[in-house]
N, C-alpha and C positions, 0 to 999 in steps of 0.2 A: 262439586267434585265429580259427579256423574257426567256432567256436561264436558268437562276436560277429558275424562276417560273416553267418552264417545268420540270426541274430536281426535284424540290420539289414535284410537282404533281406526277411524276413517282414514287418517293420514297414513298410517302404517299399511293399510289395505291398498291404498292408491300407490304408495311407494313400492310395495311388493309386486304389484301388477307391472309397473314400469320396469323394475329390475328384471322380472321374468321375461318381459318383452325384449328388453335390451340384450338379455342373455341368449335368447333364441336367435335374434338377428345376428348378434356377434358371433355365436357359434357357427351359424350357417356361413357367414362371411369368412370365418377362419377355415372352415372346411374347403371353401373355394380356393383360398390362398394356398392351402396345403396341396390341393389337387394341381394347381398351376405350378407349384414348386416341383412336384414329382414329375410333371410333364417336361419341365425344363431340364431336369436331370436326365430324363430319358432321351431328349433330343441330343444331348452330348454323346450318348452311346451310339446313336445313329451316325453322328459325324465321325466319331472315332472308327467306326466300322465301315465308313464310306458307303453307307447304304442310303443313297440319295432318293430312291423311290420310297423307301420307308420313311425318310425324313419328310418328304413331300406330303405323304399321308398323315404323318404325325403333326405337321404344321396345321393341317386342316382341323384336326382334333383340337389343337391348342387354340385356334381361332374360334371354334365353336364354344369351348369352355370360357374363353375370354369374353365372348359376346354375352353368354348367359350370366357370368359373374358381373359384368358391367350392368346388365339389367337389374339384377338383384341388389347390388351395392348402391347403384344410383337411386333405385326406387325405395329401398328399405334401410340401407346402411346407416342413414342419419339417425335411426332409432337407437343406435349405440354410439352416442356422440364422442365417447372417449377413444374408440378405436377407428371411427370413420376416416379421419385423415390418413391413418396408416394404411387402411384398405385402399383408399383412392391412390395413394402413392404406389402401392404394390401393383395395382391395375396398370398404371402408367409405365412402370418398370417392365412388367410382363409384356406389354404391347411393344415396347422398344426391343425386347429380346426376340419376339416373334418377327419383327421387321428385320432384325439382324440375321435371323435364320433364313429368311427369304432371300436376302442378299447373298448369303453364303451358298445357298442352294443354287441360285442363279449363276454364280461363278464356278461352282464345282460340278454341277450335273451335266453341263453341256459343253 
């Protein structure tokens, strides 16, 4: 009986470490996603205000955030296997949005 109890404790200990690790990774990825989402909303304000210099600077910020998020999610995101595909998809969508902003800036600013 004690052997089963010890094995159960060991299993639960290992499972709790994995869940904690996945939670830290998933939460960090989630914060990146929220940051990129807020930056996307802000870009539309620059466009509505026709502030092309502001948009140009904002795109640089978005690219920096995208690059950092890609590094984190590609390096560690697999540690949360349930959310990893969603985070990868969001990175792809965000990059497409950045590319479309650059095209918009190229048409409007000059």
